[in-house]
DSSP file (Angstrom, degrees, kcal/mol; ACC not computed):
  #  RESIDUE AA STRUCTURE BP1 BP2  ACC     N-H-->O    O-->H-N    N-H-->O    O-->H-N    TCO  KAPPA ALPHA  PHI   PSI    X-CA   Y-CA   Z-CA
    1    1 A M     >        0   0    0      0, 0.0     4,-1.8     0, 0.0     5,-0.1   0.000 360.0 360.0 360.0 -41.4  202.8   53.7  109.4
    2    2 A L  H  >  +     0   0    0      1,-0.2     4,-2.4     2,-0.2     5,-0.2   0.851 360.0  57.4 -63.3 -34.3  203.7   55.2  112.8
    3    3 A V  H  > S+     0   0    0      1,-0.2     4,-2.7     2,-0.2    -1,-0.2   0.905 106.1  48.9 -63.1 -41.8  205.0   58.3  111.1
    4    4 A F  H  > S+     0   0    0      2,-0.2     4,-2.5     1,-0.2    -1,-0.2   0.871 110.5  50.9 -66.7 -36.6  201.6   58.9  109.5
    5    5 A I  H  X S+     0   0    0     -4,-1.8     4,-2.2     2,-0.2    -2,-0.2   0.929 113.2  44.8 -65.7 -45.2  199.8   58.4  112.8
    6    6 A I  H  X S+     0   0    0     -4,-2.4     4,-2.3     2,-0.2    -2,-0.2   0.917 114.1  49.4 -65.8 -42.8  202.1   60.9  114.5
    7    7 A A  H  X S+     0   0    0     -4,-2.7     4,-2.6     1,-0.2     5,-0.2   0.904 111.3  50.0 -62.6 -41.2  201.8   63.4  111.6
    8    8 A G  H  X S+     0   0    0     -4,-2.5     4,-2.6     1,-0.2    -1,-0.2   0.881 109.9  50.6 -64.2 -38.7  198.0   63.0  111.7
    9    9 A A  H  X S+     0   0    0     -4,-2.2     4,-2.1     2,-0.2    -2,-0.2   0.899 111.7  47.5 -66.7 -39.7  198.0   63.6  115.5
   10   10 A I  H  X S+     0   0    0     -4,-2.3     4,-1.7     2,-0.2    -2,-0.2   0.937 115.1  44.6 -66.9 -46.4  200.1   66.8  115.1
   11   11 A I  H  X S+     0   0    0     -4,-2.6     4,-2.1     1,-0.2    -2,-0.2   0.905 112.9  52.5 -64.9 -40.7  198.0   68.1  112.3
   12   12 A G  H  X S+     0   0    0     -4,-2.6     4,-2.5    -5,-0.2    -1,-0.2   0.876 106.2  53.3 -62.6 -37.3  194.8   67.2  114.2
   13   13 A S  H  X S+     0   0    0     -4,-2.1     4,-2.4     1,-0.2    -1,-0.2   0.876 108.1  50.5 -66.9 -35.8  196.0   69.1  117.3
   14   14 A F  H  X S+     0   0    0     -4,-1.7     4,-2.3     2,-0.2    -1,-0.2   0.893 110.7  49.6 -66.7 -38.3  196.6   72.2  115.2
   15   15 A I  H  X S+     0   0    0     -4,-2.1     4,-2.4     2,-0.2    -2,-0.2   0.921 111.8  47.9 -65.6 -43.7  193.1   71.9  113.7
   16   16 A V  H  X S+     0   0    0     -4,-2.5     4,-2.5     2,-0.2    -2,-0.2   0.917 111.7  50.1 -63.4 -43.0  191.6   71.5  117.2
   17   17 A E  H  X S+     0   0    0     -4,-2.4     4,-2.3     1,-0.2    -1,-0.2   0.904 110.3  50.5 -62.0 -40.9  193.6   74.5  118.5
   18   18 A Y  H  X S+     0   0    0     -4,-2.3     4,-2.3     1,-0.2    -2,-0.2   0.920 111.4  48.1 -62.5 -43.8  192.4   76.6  115.6
   19   19 A L  H  X S+     0   0    0     -4,-2.4     4,-2.5     2,-0.2     5,-0.3   0.885 109.9  52.3 -65.5 -38.4  188.8   75.6  116.2
   20   20 A V  H  X S+     0   0    0     -4,-2.5     4,-2.4     1,-0.2    -1,-0.2   0.935 112.7  44.4 -62.9 -45.5  189.1   76.4  119.9
   21   21 A H  H  X S+     0   0    0     -4,-2.3     4,-1.3     2,-0.2    -2,-0.2   0.865 111.6  54.6 -66.8 -34.8  190.5   79.9  119.2
   22   22 A L  H  < S+     0   0    0     -4,-2.3     4,-0.4     1,-0.2    -2,-0.2   0.932 116.3  36.2 -64.1 -45.9  187.8   80.4  116.5
   23   23 A F  H >X S+     0   0    0     -4,-2.5     3,-0.9     1,-0.2     4,-0.5   0.789 109.8  63.3 -78.5 -27.4  185.0   79.7  118.9
   24   24 A A  H >< S+     0   0    0     -4,-2.4     3,-0.7    -5,-0.3    -1,-0.2   0.795  93.6  63.0 -68.4 -26.8  186.6   81.3  121.9
   25   25 A D  T 3< S+     0   0    0     -4,-1.3    -1,-0.2     1,-0.2    -2,-0.2   0.786 101.5  52.3 -66.8 -25.4  186.5   84.7  120.2
   26   26 A N  T <4 S+     0   0    0     -3,-0.9     2,-0.4    -4,-0.4    -1,-0.2   0.636 107.6  58.0 -84.7 -14.2  182.7   84.5  120.2
   27   27 A Y    <<  -     0   0    0     -3,-0.7     2,-0.3    -4,-0.5    -1,-0.0  -0.925  62.1-169.1-121.6 141.5  182.5   83.8  123.9
   28   28 A T        -     0   0    0     -2,-0.4     2,-0.6     2,-0.0    -3,-0.0  -0.938  23.2-123.4-125.6 151.7  183.7   85.8  126.9
   29   29 A I        -     0   0    0     -2,-0.3     2,-0.6     2,-0.0    -2,-0.0  -0.829  22.2-161.2 -94.6 125.0  184.0   84.8  130.6
   30   30 A E        -     0   0    0     -2,-0.6     2,-0.4     2,-0.0    -2,-0.0  -0.935  15.8-134.4-107.9 121.4  182.1   87.2  132.9
   31   31 A W        -     0   0    0     -2,-0.6     2,-0.9     1,-0.1     3,-0.1  -0.588  16.9-132.1 -76.6 130.5  183.2   87.0  136.5
   32   32 A D    >   +     0   0    0     -2,-0.4     3,-0.9     1,-0.2     4,-0.1  -0.727  25.5 179.0 -87.5 105.1  180.2   86.9  138.8
   33   33 A S  G >  S+     0   0    0     -2,-0.9     3,-1.1     1,-0.2    -1,-0.2   0.620  73.5  74.7 -80.9 -11.3  180.8   89.4  141.5
   34   34 A A  G 3  S+     0   0    0      1,-0.2    -1,-0.2    -3,-0.1    -2,-0.1   0.582  77.2  77.9 -75.5  -8.4  177.4   88.6  143.1
   35   35 A S  G <   +     0   0    0     -3,-0.9    -1,-0.2     2,-0.0    -2,-0.1   0.631  69.8 104.0 -76.9 -11.7  178.9   85.4  144.4
   36   36 A E  S <  S-     0   0    0     -3,-1.1     6,-0.2     1,-0.1    -3,-0.0  -0.435  80.3-107.9 -69.5 145.2  180.7   87.2  147.3
   37   37 A S    >   -     0   0    0      4,-1.3     3,-1.3     1,-0.1    -1,-0.1  -0.203  22.2-112.7 -70.1 163.2  179.0   86.8  150.6
   38   38 A A  T 3  S+     0   0    0      1,-0.3    -1,-0.1     2,-0.1    -2,-0.1   0.777 114.5  60.6 -68.5 -26.5  177.2   89.6  152.3
   39   39 A N  T 3  S-     0   0    0      2,-0.1    -1,-0.3     1,-0.0    -2,-0.1   0.358 119.7-104.6 -87.3   8.2  179.8   89.8  155.1
   40   40 A G    <   +     0   0    0     -3,-1.3     2,-0.5     1,-0.3    -2,-0.1   0.624  67.0 149.7  87.7  13.9  182.6   90.6  152.6
   41   41 A I        -     0   0    0      4,-0.0    -4,-1.3     2,-0.0    -1,-0.3  -0.700  39.0-138.6 -81.9 125.7  184.4   87.3  152.4
   42   42 A S     >  -     0   0    0     -2,-0.5     4,-2.1    -6,-0.2     5,-0.1  -0.306  22.7-107.7 -78.3 167.3  185.9   86.8  149.0
   43   43 A S  H  > S+     0   0    0      1,-0.2     4,-2.3     2,-0.2     5,-0.2   0.841 119.8  57.3 -65.8 -32.2  185.9   83.5  147.2
   44   44 A A  H  > S+     0   0    0      2,-0.2     4,-2.3     1,-0.2    -1,-0.2   0.901 107.4  47.7 -64.6 -39.7  189.6   83.0  147.9
   45   45 A Q  H  > S+     0   0    0      2,-0.2     4,-2.5     1,-0.2    -2,-0.2   0.894 110.5  52.0 -67.3 -38.6  189.0   83.3  151.6
   46   46 A E  H  X S+     0   0    0     -4,-2.1     4,-2.3     2,-0.2    -2,-0.2   0.904 110.2  48.7 -62.7 -40.6  186.1   80.9  151.3
   47   47 A I  H  X S+     0   0    0     -4,-2.3     4,-2.4     2,-0.2    -2,-0.2   0.916 111.1  49.9 -65.2 -42.9  188.4   78.4  149.5
   48   48 A A  H  X S+     0   0    0     -4,-2.3     4,-2.2     2,-0.2    -2,-0.2   0.907 111.5  48.6 -62.9 -41.9  191.1   78.8  152.2
   49   49 A I  H  X S+     0   0    0     -4,-2.5     4,-2.3     1,-0.2    -1,-0.2   0.923 112.1  48.6 -63.6 -44.3  188.6   78.2  155.0
   50   50 A A  H  X S+     0   0    0     -4,-2.3     4,-2.3     1,-0.2    -2,-0.2   0.877 110.4  51.6 -63.9 -37.6  187.2   75.1  153.3
   51   51 A M  H  X S+     0   0    0     -4,-2.4     4,-2.5     2,-0.2    -1,-0.2   0.900 109.4  49.9 -66.9 -39.8  190.7   73.8  152.7
   52   52 A R  H  X S+     0   0    0     -4,-2.2     4,-2.6     2,-0.2    -2,-0.2   0.927 111.4  48.6 -63.4 -43.7  191.6   74.3  156.4
   53   53 A K  H  X S+     0   0    0     -4,-2.3     4,-2.3     1,-0.2    -2,-0.2   0.915 112.8  48.1 -61.8 -42.8  188.4   72.5  157.5
   54   54 A T  H  X S+     0   0    0     -4,-2.3     4,-2.4     2,-0.2    -1,-0.2   0.905 111.5  50.4 -63.9 -41.5  189.2   69.6  155.1
   55   55 A H  H  X S+     0   0    0     -4,-2.5     4,-2.2     2,-0.2    -2,-0.2   0.919 110.9  48.4 -63.9 -43.8  192.7   69.4  156.3
   56   56 A R  H  X S+     0   0    0     -4,-2.6     4,-2.2     1,-0.2    -1,-0.2   0.912 112.1  49.5 -62.5 -42.0  191.6   69.3  160.0
   57   57 A E  H  X S+     0   0    0     -4,-2.3     4,-2.3     1,-0.2    -2,-0.2   0.902 110.4  49.6 -65.2 -40.7  189.1   66.6  159.2
   58   58 A S  H  X S+     0   0    0     -4,-2.4     4,-2.4     2,-0.2    -1,-0.2   0.877 109.5  52.5 -67.1 -35.5  191.6   64.5  157.3
   59   59 A E  H  X S+     0   0    0     -4,-2.2     4,-2.7     2,-0.2    -2,-0.2   0.919 108.8  50.3 -63.4 -42.5  194.0   64.8  160.3
   60   60 A R  H  X S+     0   0    0     -4,-2.2     4,-2.4     1,-0.2    -2,-0.2   0.926 111.6  47.8 -60.0 -44.5  191.3   63.6  162.7
   61   61 A Q  H  X S+     0   0    0     -4,-2.3     4,-2.4     1,-0.2    -1,-0.2   0.892 112.3  48.9 -65.1 -39.2  190.6   60.6  160.4
   62   62 A M  H  X S+     0   0    0     -4,-2.4     4,-2.5     2,-0.2    -1,-0.2   0.906 111.2  49.7 -67.3 -40.0  194.3   59.8  160.1
   63   63 A N  H  X S+     0   0    0     -4,-2.7     4,-2.4     2,-0.2    -2,-0.2   0.912 111.8  48.7 -62.7 -42.1  194.8   60.0  163.9
   64   64 A K  H  X S+     0   0    0     -4,-2.4     4,-2.2     1,-0.2    -2,-0.2   0.919 112.4  48.2 -63.8 -43.1  191.8   57.7  164.5
   65   65 A A  H  X S+     0   0    0     -4,-2.4     4,-2.6     1,-0.2    -2,-0.2   0.880 110.7  51.6 -64.7 -37.7  193.1   55.2  161.9
   66   66 A F  H  X S+     0   0    0     -4,-2.5     4,-2.5     2,-0.2     6,-0.2   0.910 109.4  49.6 -65.6 -41.6  196.6   55.3  163.6
   67   67 A K  H  X>S+     0   0    0     -4,-2.4     5,-1.1     2,-0.2     4,-0.8   0.910 113.3  46.3 -63.7 -41.1  195.1   54.6  167.0
   68   68 A V  H ><5S+     0   0    0     -4,-2.2     3,-0.5     1,-0.2    -2,-0.2   0.919 114.5  47.7 -66.5 -42.4  193.1   51.7  165.6
   69   69 A A  H 3<5S+     0   0    0     -4,-2.6    -2,-0.2     1,-0.2    -1,-0.2   0.852 112.4  48.4 -67.9 -34.4  196.1   50.4  163.8
   70   70 A S  H 3<5S-     0   0    0     -4,-2.5    -1,-0.2     2,-0.2    -2,-0.2   0.567 113.7-116.8 -85.5  -7.1  198.4   50.7  166.8
   71   71 A G  T <<5S+     0   0    0     -4,-0.8     2,-0.7    -3,-0.5    -3,-0.2   0.436  75.0 124.1  91.5  -2.1  195.9   49.0  169.1
   72   72 A T      < -     0   0    0     -5,-1.1     2,-0.3    -6,-0.2    -1,-0.3  -0.839  44.3-161.8 -95.4 118.2  195.3   51.9  171.4
   73   73 A H              0   0    0     -2,-0.7    -5,-0.0     1,-0.1    -9,-0.0  -0.658 360.0 360.0 -97.7 155.7  191.6   52.7  171.5
   74   74 A C              0   0    0     -2,-0.3    -1,-0.1   -10,-0.1    -2,-0.0   0.549 360.0 360.0 -36.3 360.0  190.2   56.0  172.7
């Protein structure tokens, strides 16, 4: 019984892959170049800036939690 389940899953995955490729041929991804800011910052730079801000904020929260846990308050 387990063999039939595994065989069905494998065959089903091939069918799904075929359908994805069949429908993917009809659709194309168009990159939106209008999303870039007026000051020339690319989306990669925006992502890097956002990641740095998030990292700094998480460091602040961890430092605050460490101070509270260690008993030293501001």
